[in-house]
C-alpha positions in Angstrom: -71.8 31.7 30.6 -74.2 34.5 29.8 -73.7 36.6 26.7 -75.8 39.5 25.5 -73.2 40.9 23.0 -73.4 38.6 20.0 -77.2 38.0 19.9 -80.2 40.4 19.9 -81.7 38.6 22.9 -80.6 36.9 26.1 -78.3 34.0 25.3 -76.6 31.1 27.0 -73.7 29.1 25.7 -73.3 25.4 26.4 -76.8 25.3 28.0 -78.3 22.2 29.5 -81.4 21.1 27.7 -82.5 18.0 29.7 -84.2 20.0 32.5 -86.2 21.9 29.7 -87.8 18.7 28.4 -90.6 16.8 30.0 -88.7 13.5 29.7 -85.6 15.0 31.5 -83.0 13.5 29.2 -80.5 14.9 26.7 -77.4 17.0 26.4 -76.5 20.7 25.9 -77.0 23.3 23.3 -74.1 25.2 21.8 -76.3 28.3 22.0 -79.6 28.8 23.7 -81.4 32.1 22.9 -84.3 33.3 25.1 -86.4 36.0 23.4 -88.9 37.9 25.6 -91.5 38.9 23.0 -92.5 38.1 19.3 -90.2 40.8 18.0 -87.2 39.4 19.8 -88.2 35.9 18.6 -88.0 37.1 15.0 -84.8 38.9 15.6 -83.2 35.8 17.2 -84.4 33.7 14.3 -83.0 36.1 11.7 -79.7 36.5 13.6 -79.2 32.7 13.7 -79.9 32.3 10.0 -77.5 35.2 9.2 -74.8 33.3 11.2 -75.3 30.2 9.1 -77.5 28.2 11.6 -80.9 26.7 11.1 -82.3 27.3 14.6 -84.4 24.7 16.5 -87.4 26.0 18.5 -87.8 24.7 22.0 -91.2 25.2 23.6 -92.3 23.3 26.7 -90.0 20.3 25.9 -92.9 17.9 25.4 -93.0 15.5 22.4 -89.2 15.8 22.3 -86.1 13.7 22.9 -82.8 15.6 22.8 -79.8 13.3 22.1 -76.9 13.1 24.6 -73.8 15.2 24.1 -73.5 18.7 22.6 -76.1 19.8 20.1 -74.3 22.1 17.6 -75.9 25.4 16.5 -78.7 27.4 18.0 -81.8 26.6 20.0 -84.4 29.3 20.5 -86.5 28.8 23.7 -90.0 30.3 23.9 -90.3 30.0 27.7 -90.5 33.8 28.2 -93.2 34.3 25.6 -96.1 33.4 27.8 -98.6 36.2 27.3 -102.3 35.5 26.8 -104.9 38.3 26.4 -108.3 39.2 25.1 -108.6 40.9 21.7 -110.3 44.3 21.5 -110.6 47.3 19.1 -107.7 49.0 21.0 -105.5 46.0 21.6 -103.7 44.2 18.8 -101.8 40.9 18.5 -98.5 42.4 19.6 -99.7 44.5 22.5 -97.7 44.7 25.7 -100.3 46.9 27.3 -101.1 45.4 30.7 -104.7 46.7 30.4 -105.3 44.0 27.8 -104.8 41.2 30.3 -107.9 39.0 30.5 -110.4 41.8 31.0 -112.7 43.1 28.3 -114.6 42.6 26.0 -117.3 40.3 27.4 -116.6 36.6 26.5 -120.1 36.3 25.1 -119.3 39.2 22.6 -115.9 38.0 21.6 -115.0 34.5 22.7 -111.4 34.6 21.6 -108.0 34.5 23.2 -104.7 35.7 21.7 -101.7 33.8 22.9 -98.0 34.0 22.3 -96.2 30.8 21.4 -94.8 30.3 24.9 -98.2 30.3 26.6 -98.4 26.9 28.3 -101.2 24.4 27.6 -102.2 24.2 31.3 -102.3 28.0 31.5 -104.5 28.3 28.4 -106.9 25.7 29.8 -107.0 27.5 33.1 -107.6 30.9 31.5 -110.4 29.6 29.2 -112.0 27.8 32.1 -112.0 31.0 34.3 -113.6 33.0 31.5 -116.3 30.4 30.7 -114.8 29.8 27.3 -115.3 26.2 26.1 -113.2 24.1 23.8 -109.7 23.8 25.3 -111.0 21.3 27.9 -109.8 18.6 25.5 -106.2 19.7 26.2 -106.4 19.2 29.9 -103.3 17.3 31.0 -101.5 18.0 27.7 -98.0 19.5 28.4 -96.0 21.9 26.3 -96.6 25.4 24.8 -99.0 26.8 22.3 -96.4 27.1 19.6 -95.6 23.4 19.6 -99.3 22.5 20.1 -100.2 24.4 16.9 -97.2 23.1 15.0 -98.0 19.5 15.7 -101.8 19.8 16.1 -101.7 18.5 19.7 -104.8 16.9 21.2 -106.5 13.6 22.0 -109.8 11.7 21.7 -111.9 14.8 22.6 -110.4 17.3 20.2 -107.3 18.9 18.7 -105.5 22.3 18.8 -106.6 23.2 15.3 -110.2 22.8 16.1 -110.0 26.2 17.8 -107.3 28.1 15.8 -108.7 31.1 13.9 -105.4 32.6 12.9 -101.8 31.8 13.4 -98.9 34.2 13.2 -95.8 32.6 11.7 -92.2 33.5 10.9 -91.3 32.4 7.4 -87.9 30.9 6.6 -86.8 34.3 5.1 -87.6 36.0 8.4 -90.8 37.7 7.3 -93.9 37.6 9.5 -97.2 36.4 8.1 -100.7 35.9 9.5 -102.4 32.7 8.2 -106.1 32.3 8.7 -107.5 28.9 9.3 -108.8 28.7 5.8 -105.3 28.9 4.4 -104.0 26.0 6.5 -104.4 22.3 6.1 -103.7 20.6 9.5 -103.9 16.9 9.7 -103.4 14.3 12.5 -100.4 15.4 14.6 -99.3 17.9 12.0 -100.2 21.5 11.8 -99.2 21.6 8.2 -96.9 24.7 8.6 -93.7 23.1 7.3 -90.6 25.0 8.4 -92.5 28.0 9.6 -92.1 29.1 13.2 -95.3 29.8 15.2 -95.1 33.1 17.0 -98.7 33.1 18.3 -102.3 32.4 17.5 -105.8 33.6 17.9 -108.1 30.9 19.4 -111.9 31.1 18.9 -113.7 29.3 21.6 -117.4 29.0 22.6 -119.1 30.9 25.4 -120.3 28.6 28.2 -120.9 28.6 31.9 -117.8 28.6 34.0 -119.0 25.8 36.2 -119.7 23.6 33.1 -116.3 24.2 31.6 -114.6 23.6 34.9 -116.5 20.3 35.4 -115.6 19.0 31.9 -112.0 20.0 32.4 -111.9 18.1 35.7 -113.5 15.0 34.2 -111.1 15.0 31.2 -108.1 15.4 33.4 -109.3 12.6 35.8 -109.8 10.3 32.9 -106.4 11.0 31.4 -104.7 10.5 34.8 -106.4 7.1 35.0 -104.9 5.8 31.8 -101.7 7.8 31.2 -98.7 8.6 33.4 -99.3 12.3 33.3 -97.4 13.0 36.6 -94.2 11.1 35.6 -91.3 12.2 33.3 -92.3 11.3 29.8 -92.3 12.8 26.3 -96.0 12.0 25.8 -97.0 9.5 23.2 -94.0 8.0 21.4 -95.7 6.6 18.3 -98.5 7.8 16.0 -101.5 5.6 15.9 -101.3 3.5 12.8 -104.0 3.3 10.1 -106.7 1.1 11.7 -107.0 -0.9 8.4 -103.4 -2.1 8.9 -103.6 -2.6 12.6 -107.0 -4.4 13.0 -108.2 -1.2 14.7 -105.5 -1.3 17.3 -103.9 1.9 18.6 -100.1 2.1 19.0 -100.4 1.6 22.7 -102.6 -1.4 22.3 -100.2 -3.0 19.8 -97.4 -2.5 22.3 -99.5 -4.0 25.1 -100.4 -7.0 22.9 -96.7 -7.7 22.4 -96.2 -7.9 26.1 -93.9 -4.8 26.2 -95.5 -2.9 29.0 -92.8 -2.6 31.7 -89.9 -3.3 29.3 -86.9 -1.3 30.4 -83.6 -0.2 29.2 -81.4 1.6 31.8 -83.8 3.9 33.7 -86.2 4.1 30.8 -89.3 2.0 31.0 -92.4 1.4 28.9 -95.2 2.7 31.2 -97.2 -0.1 32.9 -100.2 2.2 32.6 -100.0 3.0 28.9 -97.9 1.2 26.3 -97.3 4.3 24.2 -95.4 6.1 26.9 -91.8 5.7 27.9 -91.1 7.0 31.4 -87.8 8.2 32.9 -87.5 6.6 36.3 -84.9 9.2 37.3 -81.5 8.6 35.6 -82.4 7.6 32.0 -80.3 8.8 29.2 -81.4 9.7 25.7 -79.6 6.6 24.5 -81.7 4.5 26.8 -84.9 5.9 25.5 -83.9 5.8 21.8 -82.7 2.2 22.2 -86.0 1.2 23.8 -87.9 2.9 21.0 -86.1 0.8 18.5 -86.8 -2.4 20.5 -90.5 -1.6 20.6 -90.6 -0.8 16.9 -88.8 -4.0 15.9 -90.9 -6.3 18.1 -94.3 -4.8 17.0 -93.2 -5.1 13.4 -92.1 -8.7 13.9 -95.1 -9.8 16.0 -98.0 -7.7 14.6 -96.8 -6.8 11.1 -97.2 -3.0 11.7 -94.4 -0.5 11.3 -94.9 2.2 14.0 -94.0 5.8 13.0 -92.7 8.0 15.8 -94.8 11.0 16.9 -92.1 12.3 19.2 -89.4 14.5 17.7 -85.7 13.6 18.1 -83.0 16.2 18.0 -79.6 14.8 17.1 -76.4 16.5 15.9 -76.9 17.4 12.3 -80.5 16.1 12.2 
């Protein structure tokens, strides 16, 4: 059912969330709000808080497992906030002026991009490549949206999101908007350090380069990732954080899982990827219960056999949690 009366933005009740996640599992949201610009995002957040809800923010659905059943409360989706444009003296962070779209100034003079939180990682990589702006190649093959990427400091062996963030615009828990320069933030491994703040957008400072060189690096990073990760299958990305090398004899989470012989372990239609041990793949009909049960099996066996407690990198949305 569609409703536009009770909320300051487009809204759906009893909305399916599984198709909005990269793992394709999970239940429904009591309310799903779909703002179309940063002002509507703030209005939706404030309205939800005024009604007694602590809203959850849904970006590209990567790094997320939604529990089966009905998720009470409000989910705010950023799928419609996909704008990415070049800064200039005439155009500000919030501009809706179409003339700002990927035009001037020259990348060599101002190698920055401004992106709203719903800009997808693939589109950011594609845009930067087309402009000859280097840096985001390291995110080739990474799913999700900018907002989630900034919030969790997404990345891999070649770099992380916060290597390029110059400024992030956030919505504070009281509904106010604040611009945080990089110098006021303390991102760490898989944590943007923003706490409960909501990312509305960011300014990314990149490096001028030749288009052909950026394109070739992007291609090589993507080919390498496809060789070792199931990037074309339904998954939530890496399930576990890599442990402290001093506690794991230098082994990554994926390597520990492989050493325990857990590649290919299945539960229902959820399976540990034969390609990479730190990925769980949905073969088509997995439920969230299948995936969560398999996660606990992995955690238990790695702890028993290797003496390492794996901490989850993926977020889990449950009723009341």
